[in-house]
C-alpha positions in Angstrom: 0.0 0.0 0.0 1.4 3.3 -1.1 1.9 6.2 1.4 0.2 9.5 0.7 3.4 11.0 -0.5 3.9 8.2 -3.0 0.4 8.6 -4.3 1.0 12.3 -4.9 4.2 11.6 -6.7 2.7 9.0 -8.9 -0.3 11.2 -9.7 2.0 14.1 -10.6 4.0 11.9 -12.9 0.9 10.7 -14.7 -0.3 14.3 -15.2 3.1 15.4 -16.5 3.1 12.5 -19.0 -0.4 13.3 -20.2 0.5 17.0 -20.5 3.5 16.1 -22.6 1.4 13.9 -24.9 -1.1 16.7 -25.3 1.7 19.1 -26.1 3.1 16.7 -28.7 -0.4 16.3 -30.2 -0.7 20.0 -30.5 2.6 20.5 -32.4 2.6 22.9 -35.3 2.7 21.8 -38.9 3.6 23.3 -42.3 2.2 22.3 -45.6 2.0 23.7 -49.1 2.7 23.2 -52.8 6.0 23.8 -54.7 5.7 24.9 -58.3 8.0 26.5 -60.9 7.5 29.9 -62.4 5.2 28.5 -65.1 2.9 27.1 -62.4 3.8 23.4 -62.8 3.9 21.3 -59.7 7.4 20.0 -58.9 7.8 16.3 -58.0 10.7 15.4 -55.6 11.6 18.9 -54.5 13.3 19.0 -51.1 11.5 21.1 -48.5 13.3 22.0 -45.3 12.1 23.7 -42.1 14.9 25.5 -40.4 14.7 26.8 -36.8 16.0 30.2 -35.7 19.2 28.7 -34.4 19.8 27.1 -37.9 18.9 23.7 -36.6 17.0 21.4 -39.0 13.5 21.0 -37.6 12.0 18.9 -40.4 12.3 17.8 -44.0 10.0 16.4 -46.7 9.9 15.7 -50.5 7.0 16.8 -52.6 4.7 14.3 -54.2 3.3 14.0 -57.7 1.2 17.1 -57.2 4.0 19.2 -55.6 2.5 18.9 -52.1 4.4 18.5 -48.9 3.6 18.2 -45.2 5.9 18.6 -42.2 4.2 17.9 -38.8 5.4 17.9 -35.2 7.0 21.3 -35.1 7.6 23.0 -31.7 6.3 26.6 -31.3 8.9 29.2 -32.5 10.2 31.1 -35.5 11.2 29.2 -38.6 12.1 29.6 -42.3 10.9 27.2 -45.0 13.3 26.5 -47.9 12.6 24.5 -51.1 15.3 23.4 -53.5 15.5 21.2 -56.7 18.0 20.6 -59.4 18.3 23.4 -62.0 16.3 25.8 -59.9 17.2 28.7 -57.6 16.2 27.9 -54.0 13.0 29.5 -52.8 12.5 30.5 -49.1 9.9 31.9 -46.8 11.4 33.5 -43.7 10.1 34.8 -40.4 7.4 32.2 -40.1 6.1 32.3 -36.5 4.4 29.1 -35.4 2.3 28.7 -32.3 1.1 25.5 -30.6 -1.3 23.6 -32.9 -0.8 26.1 -35.8 -1.3 24.8 -39.4 0.7 27.1 -41.7 0.3 26.9 -45.5 3.4 28.0 -47.4 3.4 27.7 -51.2 6.8 28.2 -52.8 7.8 29.0 -56.4 11.1 27.9 -57.9 12.8 30.0 -60.5 15.4 28.9 -63.1 18.8 30.3 -62.5 18.9 32.5 -65.6 15.3 33.6 -65.6 15.5 37.3 -66.6 14.7 39.8 -63.9 14.8 42.6 -66.5 12.2 43.7 -69.0 12.9 43.3 -72.7 10.0 44.5 -74.9 7.9 41.8 -76.6 8.4 41.5 -80.3 5.0 43.0 -81.0 2.6 45.0 -78.8 -0.2 42.5 -79.2 2.0 39.8 -77.7 1.3 41.0 -74.2 -1.5 43.5 -74.4 -4.1 43.7 -73.1 -3.8 40.5 -71.1 -0.4 41.0 -69.6 -1.5 39.9 -66.1 -4.0 37.2 -67.0 -2.4 35.4 -70.0 -4.1 32.2 -70.9 -1.4 30.1 -69.2 -2.5 31.8 -65.9 0.9 31.6 -64.4 -0.2 33.5 -61.3 -3.1 31.2 -60.5 -1.2 29.4 -57.8 0.8 32.3 -56.3 2.5 35.5 -57.0 6.2 35.3 -56.3 8.1 38.2 -54.7 11.7 38.7 -55.6 14.1 39.2 -52.7 17.9 39.0 -52.1 19.3 37.0 -49.3 22.2 38.1 -47.2 24.5 35.7 -49.0 23.6 37.2 -52.4 21.3 34.4 -53.5 18.1 35.3 -55.4 15.1 33.8 -53.7 11.4 33.9 -54.4 8.9 34.2 -51.5 5.3 33.2 -52.2 2.1 32.8 -50.4 1.5 32.6 -46.6 -1.4 31.4 -44.5 -3.1 34.8 -45.0 -3.1 34.6 -48.8 -6.4 34.0 -50.5 -6.4 31.1 -52.9 -6.9 31.9 -56.6 -9.2 30.1 -59.0 -7.8 28.0 -61.8 -10.1 29.6 -64.4 -11.2 33.0 -65.5 -13.8 34.5 -67.8 -13.5 37.9 -69.5 -16.1 39.8 -71.4 -15.2 43.0 -73.3 -16.8 45.6 -75.6 -14.7 47.9 -77.7 -15.7 50.6 -80.2 -13.9 53.0 -82.5 -11.6 53.0 -85.6 -9.4 50.0 -84.9 -7.8 50.1 -88.4 -7.7 47.4 -91.0 -10.3 44.7 -90.1 -10.8 46.0 -86.6 -13.2 48.9 -86.8 -16.7 49.1 -85.5 -18.2 47.6 -82.3 -16.6 44.3 -81.1 -17.9 42.0 -78.4 -15.2 39.7 -77.1 -15.5 36.7 -74.8 -12.6 34.8 -73.5 -12.4 31.8 -71.2 -9.2 30.4 -69.6 -8.8 27.3 -67.6 -5.7 25.6 -66.0 -5.8 21.9 -65.3 -4.3 20.2 -62.3 -1.2 19.1 -64.2 -0.5 22.7 -65.3 -1.9 22.4 -68.8 -3.9 25.3 -70.0 -7.1 25.5 -72.2 -8.4 28.7 -73.7 -11.2 30.0 -75.9 -11.7 33.4 -77.5 -14.6 34.7 -79.6 -14.9 38.1 -81.2 -18.0 39.3 -83.1 -17.8 42.7 -84.8 -20.5 44.9 -86.3 -20.3 48.0 -88.4 -23.0 50.5 -87.2 -22.4 52.7 -90.3 -22.7 49.8 -92.8 -25.9 47.8 -92.0 -25.6 45.9 -95.3 -22.2 44.4 -94.3 -22.3 41.2 -92.3 -20.7 40.6 -88.9 -17.0 39.8 -88.7 -16.2 36.6 -86.7 -13.0 35.5 -85.1 -12.8 32.3 -83.0 -9.6 30.9 -81.5 -8.8 28.0 -79.2 -5.5 27.1 -77.6 -3.9 24.5 -75.5 -0.6 24.6 -73.6 1.3 22.1 -71.6 4.4 22.1 -69.5 7.2 19.7 -70.4 9.3 20.0 -67.2 12.7 21.6 -66.6 11.4 24.9 -67.9 10.0 23.4 -71.2 6.6 24.0 -72.6 4.5 23.6 -75.7 1.5 25.6 -77.0 -0.9 25.5 -79.9 -3.5 28.1 -81.1 -6.0 27.3 -83.8 -7.9 30.3 -85.1 -10.5 31.1 -87.8 -11.2 34.7 -89.0 -14.0 35.8 -91.4 -14.3 39.4 -92.4 -17.1 40.1 -94.9 -16.2 43.8 -95.0 -13.1 43.1 -97.0 -13.1 43.5 -100.8 -10.6 42.1 -103.3 -9.6 43.9 -106.5 -12.2 42.0 -108.5 -14.9 42.9 -106.1 -15.0 39.6 -104.3 -16.3 40.2 -100.8 -15.0 38.6 -97.7 -11.6 37.5 -96.4 -11.4 34.2 -94.6 -8.3 32.9 -92.8 -7.5 29.7 -91.0 -4.3 29.6 -89.0 -2.5 27.0 -86.8 0.2 28.5 -84.7 2.4 26.3 -82.5 5.6 26.4 -80.6 7.8 24.7 -78.1 10.6 25.8 -75.8 13.3 23.7 -74.2 15.8 24.6 -71.5 19.2 23.0 -71.8 20.3 23.0 -68.1 21.2 26.5 -67.0 23.2 27.3 -70.2 20.7 27.8 -72.9 17.1 28.0 -74.0 15.8 26.9 -77.4 12.4 28.0 -78.9 11.0 26.8 -82.2 7.6 26.9 -83.9 5.6 28.7 -86.5 2.3 29.3 -88.3 0.5 27.4 -91.1 -2.2 29.4 -92.8 -4.8 29.3 -95.5 -6.3 32.5 -96.9 -9.5 32.7 -99.1 -10.6 35.9 -100.9 -10.7 36.1 -104.7 -8.7 32.9 -104.6 -6.7 30.8 -102.2 -3.2 31.3 -100.8 -1.4 29.1 -98.2 2.0 28.9 -96.6 4.0 28.5 -93.5 6.0 30.9 -91.3 8.5 29.2 -89.0 10.7 30.8 -86.3 13.7 29.7 -84.2 15.2 31.4 -81.2 18.3 30.3 -79.2 19.6 32.1 -76.2 22.8 31.1 -74.4 24.1 32.3 -71.0 27.9 32.1 -70.8 27.9 33.9 -67.5 25.3 35.1 -65.0 25.0 38.6 -66.5 25.7 38.0 -70.2 23.5 36.5 -72.9 24.1 35.6 -76.5 21.2 34.9 -78.9 20.3 34.1 -82.4 16.8 34.2 -83.9 15.2 33.6 -87.3 11.7 34.7 -88.0 9.5 34.8 -91.0 6.3 36.4 -89.5 6.3 39.7 -87.7 3.6 38.8 -85.2 5.1 35.4 -84.2 8.8 35.6 -83.6 9.2 33.6 -80.4 7.3 31.4 -78.0 6.0 34.5 -76.1 4.1 35.5 -79.3 1.7 32.6 -78.5 0.5 34.5 -75.5 -1.9 36.4 -77.7 -4.9 34.5 -79.0 -5.7 36.9 -81.8 -3.6 36.5 -84.9 -2.9 39.4 -87.3 -4.7 39.3 -90.6 -2.3 38.4 -93.4 -2.2 40.7 -96.4 -3.5 38.6 -99.3 -3.6 40.5 -102.6 -3.1 40.0 -106.3 0.7 40.2 -107.0 2.4 39.4 -110.2 -0.8 37.8 -111.6 -1.6 35.5 -108.6 -2.9 35.8 -105.0 0.1 36.0 -102.6 0.8 37.2 -99.1 3.6 39.3 -97.5 6.7 37.4 -96.5 10.4 37.5 -95.7 13.2 36.2 -93.5 14.7 38.0 -90.6 17.9 36.8 -89.0 19.5 38.4 -85.9 22.5 37.9 -83.6 22.4 39.7 -80.3 24.5 40.2 -77.2 23.0 41.4 -73.9 24.2 42.3 -70.5 22.3 42.8 -67.3 22.8 46.1 -65.5 21.2 45.6 -62.1 17.5 45.2 -62.9 18.0 46.7 -66.3 19.6 45.4 -69.5 21.5 46.5 -72.5 21.3 44.6 -75.8 23.1 45.1 -79.1 21.9 43.2 -82.2 22.9 42.9 -85.8 20.2 41.8 -88.2 19.8 40.9 -91.9 16.4 41.0 -93.6 15.5 39.4 -97.0 11.9 40.6 -97.7 10.2 38.9 -100.6 7.0 41.0 -100.6 6.3 44.0 -98.3 2.8 44.9 -97.1 2.0 48.6 -97.4 -0.8 50.3 -95.6 -3.0 53.2 -96.8 -6.4 54.8 -96.5 -8.6 57.7 -97.6 -11.7 58.2 -99.7 -11.4 54.9 -101.5 -14.2 54.2 -104.1 -15.3 51.0 -105.7 -13.8 52.3 -109.0 -10.4 52.7 -107.4 -10.6 49.1 -106.1 -11.6 47.8 -109.5 -8.8 49.7 -111.2 -6.2 47.7 -109.3 -5.3 44.3 -110.5 -6.1 45.3 -114.2 -3.6 45.7 -117.0 -0.9 43.9 -115.1 -1.1 46.2 -112.0 -0.9 44.7 -108.5 -4.2 44.4 -106.6 -5.2 45.5 -103.1 -7.3 44.2 -100.3 -9.6 47.0 -98.9 -11.8 47.5 -95.9 -15.0 48.7 -97.4 -16.3 50.3 -94.1 -13.3 52.5 -93.3 -11.5 53.0 -96.6 -8.3 51.4 -95.3 -6.4 49.2 -97.7 -3.2 47.2 -98.1 -1.2 46.0 -101.0 2.0 44.2 -101.7 5.2 45.9 -103.0 8.4 44.5 -104.2 10.8 43.2 -101.5 14.3 44.2 -100.8 17.3 43.2 -98.7 18.8 45.2 -95.9 20.9 44.9 -92.8 21.4 47.1 -89.7 22.1 47.4 -86.0 19.8 47.8 -83.0 20.6 48.9 -79.5 18.1 48.5 -76.7 18.4 49.7 -73.1 15.9 49.1 -70.3 15.8 50.4 -66.8 13.2 50.4 -64.0 11.9 53.8 -62.9 9.9 52.3 -60.0 9.3 48.7 -58.9 6.5 48.4 -61.4 7.4 50.9 -64.2 10.1 50.5 -66.8 11.6 52.7 -69.4 13.1 51.4 -72.7 15.2 53.3 -75.2 15.9 51.8 -78.7 18.1 53.0 -81.6 18.3 51.2 -84.9 19.4 51.5 -88.5 18.1 49.8 -91.6 15.8 50.7 -94.5 12.2 51.3 -95.4 10.1 52.0 -98.5 9.5 55.5 -99.8 8.3 57.1 -103.0 10.9 57.2 -105.8 12.3 60.6 -106.5 10.4 62.5 -109.2 7.6 59.9 -109.4 4.0 60.9 -109.0 2.3 58.0 -107.3 -1.0 56.5 -108.4 -3.0 53.8 -106.9 -2.8 51.1 -109.6 1.0 51.5 -109.8 1.7 52.4 -106.1 3.6 49.2 -105.5 6.1 49.9 -108.3 6.4 53.5 -107.3 8.2 52.7 -104.0 11.9 51.9 -103.4 14.0 51.1 -100.3 15.7 54.0 -98.6 18.4 53.8 -95.9 17.2 55.3 -92.6 17.4 55.4 -88.8 14.9 55.0 -86.1 14.7 55.9 -82.4 12.2 54.8 -79.7 11.4 55.7 -76.1 8.8 53.6 -74.3 7.2 53.2 -70.9 5.6 50.0 -69.6 4.2 48.9 -66.3 1.7 49.9 -63.7 1.2 53.1 -61.7 1.0 52.0 -58.1 -1.5 54.4 -56.6 -4.0 54.4 -59.4 -3.4 50.8 -60.6 -3.3 52.0 -64.2 -1.6 49.6 -66.6 0.4 51.6 -69.1 2.3 50.9 -72.3 3.3 54.0 -74.3 5.9 54.5 -77.0 7.1 57.2 -79.4 8.9 55.7 -82.3 10.5 58.2 -84.7 11.6 57.6 -88.3 11.8 59.8 -91.4 8.2 60.8 -92.3 8.8 60.1 -96.0 8.9 56.3 -95.3 5.7 54.4 -95.6 7.0 51.1 -94.0 8.9 50.5 -90.8 12.6 50.6 -90.5 13.6 47.1 -89.1 10.0 45.7 -89.3 10.9 42.9 -86.9 12.0 45.2 -84.1 10.1 45.3 -80.7 8.2 48.6 -81.5 7.9 48.4 -85.2 4.1 48.3 -85.1 3.8 51.4 -82.9 4.5 54.3 -85.3 5.2 57.6 -83.7 3.0 58.3 -80.6 1.1 55.2 -79.5 -0.2 54.0 -76.2 -2.4 51.5 -74.4 -4.1 52.2 -71.1 -6.1 49.9 -68.8 -7.7 51.3 -65.7 -9.6 49.5 -63.0 -12.9 51.2 -62.2 -13.8 51.5 -58.5 -16.7 53.5 -57.0 -17.2 52.0 -53.5 -19.7 49.2 -53.8 -21.6 50.7 -56.8 -19.3 49.0 -59.3 -18.4 45.3 -59.3 -14.8 44.2 -58.9 -13.0 43.3 -62.1 -14.4 46.1 -64.2 -11.8 47.9 -66.4 -11.7 50.7 -69.0 -9.3 50.3 -71.9 -7.9 52.8 -74.5 -5.8 51.7 -77.4 -4.3 54.4 -79.7 -1.8 54.0 -82.6 -0.1 57.0 -84.3 -2.2 59.5 -82.3 -0.8 62.6 -84.2 -1.3 61.0 -87.6 2.3 61.5 -88.6 4.1 60.0 -91.6 1.1 60.3 -94.0 2.1 60.6 -97.7 -0.9 61.8 -99.7 -1.5 61.2 -103.4 -4.5 61.3 -105.8 -6.4 58.4 -107.2 -7.4 58.1 -110.8 -10.7 59.9 -110.2 -9.1 62.7 -108.1 -9.8 61.4 -104.6 -7.2 62.0 -101.9 -5.6 58.9 -100.6 -2.5 58.4 -98.4 0.1 55.8 -97.5 1.5 55.5 -94.0 3.6 53.1 -91.9 0.6 52.8 -89.5 -2.6 54.8 -90.1 -4.1 56.3 -86.9 -6.4 54.0 -84.9 -8.3 54.8 -81.8 -10.4 52.3 -79.7 -11.9 52.4 -76.3 -14.0 49.9 -74.3 -15.0 48.3 -71.1 -13.9 44.8 -69.9 -15.2 42.7 -67.0 -13.2 39.8 -65.6 -14.9 37.3 -63.3 
């Protein structure tokens, strides 16, 4: 029989043991998902929980879906670190855990040479207007924040327990109106749907129906596109976009109404360790107007990183709107110029080859490129009071034909090609954390009217000749923090006598003179729903570079590198 003192000691021991078990049962835990910058879950990534005294508190490897779970952590301050081959480690620091806490820490791994500087996209439409909701929806899982550790390592910190999860699909409806230029004027109703699957693959659908209020006898234009993208691991990816465009407002030289285009654009990128990236793809198209024309436009891009701050690249492109894998971010393909040329229906075409060397300067970059262009047929833009008689006069007596927008008077035709070469220097630098400035200077050639020649519409293509020239551009891109305005503006100068762009494959070649794109979120307390935005898109605001001439019946027409366009609209994302 135990004495009273023994009973008290035994009871105290039992209580202490139970308390210890309860404390162990209430240990903290950390869980989450590890993905790469493309949003692909990473299998086999090592996740470590490190205590404040640098002691290892727990480790785990991610499963097939990139998930990890580390239980039985004592209360205290920790940091969570994820690492994998060919990736820069990602870390979340200052994680305070209390007894029984369940913290969710999602981490994003970045490839070692993933650029932290902005280089302009090849064409404006490659990343506008959907620059923050591209159909791959890379930010669905998390939004990484770039930081620098004390040892100089670049780390990416992602979501915490307080972050709201994001949906894996989005829907966007948009209405725009105005003079959008060749094939884009009138009122357009756009519907877009994006969805990301569990394995990181992306599906997308875009539909655009346009009407012409001033031309009730012209049918509606229709554009439908669908895309699919998948991740291949180790920074690789593949995408495909199938699109169909039908524009009944277009007229061929023989009076045939309608321009129909079917295009299949695809591309793939591969990462060779931390040394190089390779991109390849292209477009296959069929055009129907007064006849049929078909062809393919491939591209290849190789970028090597001999050191951390230097890059060397080569690229070959045959289409101006799809020169790299990033060009597949846009769902809407540009309308090819299909017109009668040398007796048969043809489209514009050429080959652009470029060698470049770039160097990072902090968060900015300097890039020098040498290029050589061999252009077979060059598309020339024009407009004015175009009459049916003017359209019918083209394509007769051996003259080259045109393709005209009957609702706006805008037209395009093909001119003889030429060969040229030149240099391009591009510098980018951040003004703020979200606003960048870029400066570009280039040399090359563009088409201008021959000396002493009076241009006329039927022979306009043969009245042009290449002229050596220079071009300079200053551009802003980013977001204004306080207002949330998304901005992309550029002023691209070149001699006004030229009617085509100098270095037509350059980043800002489609933004003649003063051009801008604005997107502003609309907020008015609770009166307006979240996700409502206003958009404004302007090209060549000051109508510079117009070269007027008279048609056969005395009407005033003009040629220009980019005729002025102005569009505005409302968009709603939900």
